[in-house]
C-alpha positions as CSV (number, residue, x, y, z in Angstrom):
1,R,87.7,111.8,123.1
2,L,91.5,112.1,123.1
3,S,93.0,114.2,120.4
4,A,94.5,112.9,117.2
5,M,97.8,114.0,118.7
6,A,97.4,111.4,121.6
7,M,96.6,108.7,119.0
8,N,99.7,109.7,117.1
9,Y,101.7,109.5,120.3
10,C,100.4,105.9,120.9
11,K,101.3,105.0,117.3
12,Q,104.9,106.4,117.6
13,L,105.4,104.7,121.0
14,P,107.7,101.6,120.6
15,K,105.5,98.7,121.7
16,V,105.7,95.1,122.8
17,E,102.9,92.6,121.9
18,L,102.8,89.5,124.1
19,H,99.3,88.1,123.5
20,A,98.5,87.6,119.8
21,H,96.9,84.5,118.4
22,L,98.1,84.1,114.8
23,N,94.8,83.1,113.2
24,G,92.9,85.7,115.1
25,S,95.4,88.4,114.1
26,I,94.7,88.0,110.3
27,S,93.5,91.3,108.9
28,L,90.3,91.6,106.8
29,Q,92.5,92.5,103.8
30,T,94.5,89.2,104.1
31,M,91.4,87.3,105.0
32,A,89.7,88.5,101.8
33,T,92.7,87.2,99.8
34,L,92.6,83.8,101.6
35,L,88.9,83.4,101.1
36,E,89.3,84.1,97.4
37,R,92.2,81.6,97.2
38,R,90.1,79.0,99.1
39,S,87.1,79.5,96.7
40,K,89.3,79.1,93.6
41,K,91.0,76.0,95.1
42,L,87.7,74.3,95.9
43,S,86.1,75.1,92.5
44,S,89.2,73.8,90.7
45,Q,88.7,70.5,92.6
46,G,85.0,70.5,91.8
47,N,84.3,70.7,95.5
48,T,81.0,72.4,96.4
49,K,81.9,73.2,100.0
50,E,80.7,76.6,101.2
51,V,83.5,79.2,101.7
52,P,82.7,81.5,104.8
53,Q,81.8,85.1,104.2
54,L,84.1,87.8,105.4
55,S,81.5,89.0,107.9
56,Q,81.6,85.5,109.5
57,V,85.3,85.7,110.4
58,A,85.5,89.1,112.1
59,F,83.6,91.4,114.4
60,N,82.5,94.7,112.8
61,K,83.7,97.8,114.6
62,G,81.5,98.2,117.7
63,E,79.9,94.7,117.3
64,R,79.8,92.5,120.4
65,K,79.1,88.7,120.6
66,K,79.4,86.1,123.3
67,L,82.8,84.5,123.8
68,D,81.4,81.3,122.3
69,S,80.9,83.1,119.0
70,A,84.6,84.0,118.9
71,F,85.5,80.3,119.4
72,A,83.0,79.4,116.6
73,M,84.7,82.0,114.3
74,F,88.1,80.4,114.9
75,K,86.7,77.2,113.5
76,L,85.7,79.0,110.3
77,I,89.1,80.8,110.1
78,H,90.9,77.4,110.5
79,S,88.8,76.1,107.6
80,V,90.3,78.8,105.3
81,V,93.8,78.8,106.7
82,D,94.1,75.1,106.0
83,D,97.4,74.5,104.1
84,E,101.0,75.6,104.2
85,E,100.7,78.3,101.6
86,A,97.8,80.0,103.4
87,I,99.6,79.8,106.7
88,L,102.8,81.3,105.2
89,L,100.9,84.1,103.6
90,A,98.9,84.9,106.9
91,S,102.0,84.8,109.1
92,C,104.0,87.0,106.7
93,D,101.2,89.6,106.6
94,V,100.5,89.6,110.3
95,V,104.2,90.3,111.0
96,K,104.2,93.3,108.6
97,E,101.0,94.7,110.1
98,F,102.4,94.6,113.6
99,Y,105.6,96.3,112.4
100,E,103.4,99.1,110.8
101,D,101.9,99.6,114.2
102,N,105.4,100.2,115.6
103,V,105.6,96.9,117.5
104,K,109.3,96.2,118.2
105,Y,108.9,92.8,119.8
106,L,106.1,90.4,118.9
107,E,105.3,87.0,120.5
108,L,102.8,85.2,118.2
109,R,101.0,82.2,119.5
110,T,99.5,79.3,117.5
111,T,98.3,75.7,117.9
112,P,100.1,73.3,115.5
113,R,97.4,71.8,113.3
114,A,97.3,68.8,111.0
115,N,95.0,68.6,108.0
116,L,94.5,65.2,106.4
117,E,92.8,66.8,103.4
118,S,95.7,69.0,102.4
119,G,98.4,66.6,103.7
120,M,99.6,69.2,106.3
121,T,101.2,67.8,109.4
122,K,101.8,69.6,112.7
123,T,105.5,69.9,111.8
124,T,104.8,71.3,108.3
125,Y,102.3,73.7,109.9
126,I,105.1,75.1,112.2
127,K,107.5,75.2,109.3
128,A,105.0,77.2,107.3
129,V,104.5,79.7,110.2
130,L,108.3,80.0,110.6
131,N,108.8,80.6,106.8
132,G,106.0,83.2,106.9
133,I,107.7,85.0,109.9
134,R,111.1,84.9,108.2
135,K,109.7,86.2,105.0
136,G,107.9,89.0,106.8
137,V,110.9,90.0,108.8
138,S,113.2,89.9,105.8
139,E,110.9,92.3,103.9
140,L,110.6,94.9,106.7
141,P,112.3,98.2,106.2
142,G,113.5,98.2,109.8
143,D,114.0,95.9,112.9
144,M,111.4,93.9,114.7
145,I,112.0,90.8,116.8
146,V,109.4,88.0,116.3
147,R,109.1,85.0,118.6
148,L,106.6,82.1,118.8
149,L,104.6,80.4,121.5
150,L,103.1,77.1,120.7
151,S,99.5,76.8,122.1
152,V,97.9,73.8,123.7
153,D,94.2,73.9,122.9
154,R,92.1,72.8,125.9
155,R,89.7,71.0,123.5
156,Q,92.4,68.6,122.3
157,D,93.2,65.3,123.8
158,I,95.9,65.4,126.4
159,S,98.2,63.3,124.2
160,E,98.1,66.2,121.7
161,A,99.2,68.6,124.4
162,Y,102.3,66.5,125.0
163,D,102.9,66.5,121.2
164,T,102.8,70.3,121.3
165,L,105.2,70.4,124.3
166,K,107.6,68.2,122.4
167,L,107.4,70.4,119.3
168,A,107.9,73.5,121.5
169,Q,111.1,71.9,122.9
170,E,112.4,71.1,119.4
171,Y,111.8,74.6,118.0
172,S,113.1,76.3,121.0
173,L,116.5,75.1,119.9
174,L,116.7,77.5,116.9
175,G,119.5,80.0,116.9
176,E,119.2,82.9,119.5
177,N,118.3,85.5,116.9
178,E,116.3,83.3,114.6
179,P,112.9,84.9,113.7
180,G,110.1,82.7,115.0
181,K,112.1,80.8,117.6
182,V,109.8,79.2,120.1
183,V,110.2,80.8,123.5
184,G,107.3,79.3,125.4
185,L,104.0,77.4,125.7
186,D,100.5,78.9,125.8
187,L,97.4,77.2,127.2
188,S,94.2,78.5,125.5
189,G,91.0,77.4,123.8
190,D,87.5,77.0,125.3
191,P,87.9,77.3,129.1
192,K,85.1,74.8,129.7
193,A,87.0,72.1,127.8
194,G,89.7,69.7,129.0
195,N,90.6,67.9,132.2
196,T,92.3,70.6,134.4
197,K,94.2,68.0,136.5
198,E,95.8,66.5,133.3
199,I,96.6,69.9,132.0
200,V,98.3,70.9,135.3
201,T,100.5,67.8,135.1
202,M,101.5,68.6,131.5
203,L,102.2,72.3,132.4
204,N,104.4,71.2,135.4
205,E,106.3,68.9,133.0
206,A,106.8,71.9,130.7
207,K,108.2,74.0,133.6
208,K,110.4,71.1,134.6
209,Q,111.9,71.1,131.1
210,G,112.7,74.8,131.5
211,M,109.8,76.1,129.3
212,K,108.1,79.4,130.0
213,V,104.3,79.2,130.2
214,A,101.5,81.7,129.5
215,V,98.1,80.5,130.7
216,H,94.6,81.8,129.8
217,L,92.7,81.7,133.0
218,S,89.6,83.0,134.8
219,E,88.1,84.0,131.4
220,R,84.6,83.1,132.6
221,S,82.7,83.8,135.9
222,D,82.4,80.1,136.9
223,M,86.1,79.1,136.7
224,E,87.1,79.6,140.4
225,I,88.2,75.9,141.0
226,D,89.9,75.6,137.5
227,T,91.8,78.8,138.2
228,Q,92.9,77.6,141.6
229,E,94.2,74.4,140.1
230,L,96.0,76.2,137.3
231,L,97.7,78.6,139.8
232,T,99.4,75.6,141.4
233,V,101.7,75.8,138.4
234,Q,104.5,78.4,138.4
235,I,102.9,80.4,135.6
236,D,105.0,83.0,133.9
237,R,102.2,85.1,132.6
238,I,98.4,85.1,132.8
239,G,96.1,85.6,129.8
240,H,93.1,87.8,130.6
241,G,92.4,86.8,134.3
242,T,89.1,88.6,133.8
243,F,87.2,87.1,136.8
244,L,90.1,86.7,139.2
245,H,88.6,89.3,141.6
246,R,85.0,88.9,140.5
247,G,84.4,85.5,142.0
248,P,82.3,84.8,145.1
249,L,85.1,86.0,147.4
250,G,85.8,89.1,145.3
251,V,89.1,90.9,146.0
252,D,89.7,88.7,149.1
253,S,89.9,85.6,146.9
254,P,93.0,83.5,147.6
255,N,93.6,83.4,143.8
256,V,93.9,87.3,143.8
257,K,96.3,87.1,146.7
258,H,98.4,84.4,145.0
259,V,98.6,86.3,141.7
260,H,99.4,89.6,143.5
261,D,102.0,88.1,145.9
262,N,103.8,86.3,143.1
263,K,103.5,89.4,140.8
264,I,102.4,87.2,137.9
265,P,102.1,89.6,134.9
266,I,98.7,89.8,133.4
267,E,98.2,90.1,129.6
268,I,95.4,92.7,129.3
269,C,93.2,92.5,126.2
270,M,90.5,95.1,126.6
271,T,88.7,95.2,123.3
272,S,88.7,91.4,123.1
273,N,86.9,91.3,126.5
274,I,84.4,94.0,125.6
275,K,83.6,92.4,122.2
276,G,83.5,88.9,123.6
277,Q,81.1,90.3,126.3
278,T,83.1,89.1,129.3
279,V,83.4,92.8,130.5
280,E,80.6,95.3,130.1
281,S,82.5,98.4,129.4
282,Y,86.1,99.8,129.2
283,E,85.5,101.7,132.4
284,Q,84.7,98.4,134.2
285,H,87.7,96.6,132.8
286,H,89.9,94.8,135.3
287,F,93.0,96.6,134.0
288,K,92.1,99.4,136.5
289,F,91.9,96.9,139.4
290,W,95.4,95.5,138.8
291,K,97.0,98.8,137.7
292,D,95.8,100.6,140.9
293,R,97.6,97.9,142.9
294,G,100.9,98.4,141.0
295,H,100.6,95.0,139.5
296,P,102.5,94.1,136.3
297,C,100.1,94.5,133.3
298,I,100.8,94.3,129.6
299,L,98.4,95.8,127.0
300,C,97.8,93.3,124.2
301,T,95.4,92.8,121.2
302,D,94.6,89.1,121.6
303,D,93.1,88.9,118.1
304,K,93.5,92.2,116.2
305,G,91.9,90.8,113.0
306,L,88.9,89.2,114.7
307,F,88.2,92.1,117.0
308,A,89.2,94.9,114.6
309,T,91.8,96.6,116.8
310,S,95.5,97.4,117.0
311,L,98.0,97.8,119.8
312,T,98.0,101.5,119.2
313,E,94.3,101.6,119.7
314,E,94.6,99.6,123.0
315,Y,97.0,102.1,124.3
316,H,94.8,105.0,123.2
317,I,91.7,103.4,124.9
318,A,93.7,102.9,128.1
319,A,94.8,106.6,128.0
320,E,91.3,107.8,127.3
321,T,89.4,105.6,129.7
322,F,91.8,105.7,132.7
323,G,93.3,109.2,132.2
324,L,96.9,107.9,131.6
325,N,99.4,110.6,130.5
326,R,102.3,110.2,128.1
327,D,104.8,109.3,130.8
328,E,102.4,106.5,132.1
329,L,101.9,105.1,128.6
330,F,105.6,105.2,128.0
331,Q,106.3,103.4,131.3
332,L,103.6,100.8,130.6
333,S,105.2,100.0,127.3
334,K,108.7,100.0,128.7
335,N,107.8,97.7,131.6
336,S,106.3,95.2,129.2
337,V,109.9,94.4,128.1
338,N,110.5,92.8,131.5
339,Y,107.8,90.2,130.8
340,I,108.9,88.9,127.4
341,F,109.8,85.2,127.2
342,D,113.1,85.8,125.2
343,S,116.5,86.2,126.7
344,E,118.0,88.9,129.0
345,N,120.1,89.9,126.0
346,C,117.0,90.5,123.9
347,K,115.5,92.7,126.8
348,K,118.7,94.8,126.7
349,Q,118.3,95.2,123.0
350,L,114.7,96.3,123.3
351,L,115.3,98.8,126.1
352,K,117.4,100.8,123.6
353,Y,114.2,101.9,122.0
354,Y,113.1,103.5,125.3
355,N,116.5,105.0,126.3
356,P,117.8,106.5,123.1
357,T,121.3,107.7,123.7
């Protein structure tokens, strides 16, 4: 295994995180606080509802479960993070933890949720996330830029997708340097759910409105047609893309050609794919396929809390598995700046971390 020095290098490296789901990024420590809070809240109301165990909302180190288990875990996490106070606390902690991992620019993504029981609306949900981000950033000892993507969940009705698009437009109008400003739209959730044609129409509408879009695609082996339809949209970044070159046509798939010809950056989440059992081993991860072709790739965590990882660890694993040296790790991180959804001005600002004068 790589030395502690290599791990140290990965930690000190300035990093950019572009694929992080807010609820999946909640650490075990924060989750324990939220579970305790939820338990007290229920008992004070005389409510006998069960509160999930900590082991039900995160994978243990080395543990693997089917992708469906991860989606089931999200439901449990949502049942705990169910009001504005919990969301503010979670957002604030997640920001601080990424900062501690030397992340200089973070794009968090989350689906606006309403909860009739707690009186939370989609708007108050977003406001709570923004307040948590602002609080987190204001309490940091140094600088970090935090932006937000609003996620459309494929399981939701298409009318809710348009609601999310509308909210994304509204919160993209925050001041240029405002922590938590919305810089794009994400499509995620169970890949088997939703009407792809309706989703494509909605994404095209988002693009027409000038919105950047990141799309989870090809997460399962049987998504060839879904992937083909989603790629008719001018996607700005791809989430996972696990089976793009593993379909019936392999590397000769028109989908692979389209992604490669258009240089659509791929958000690579290795540990997530291993633990969700969509990739068998790190050695077989599709990062190598795309990297060997000189394709734009960004190392990401996906759900650092759920999958017990960090961006430092993802860089370390990439170095160890694919023999990347320090210069290659540095370049991989620096290149990620090109694929952020924020402004050119912001990119210039970030590049200063890589070109110290």
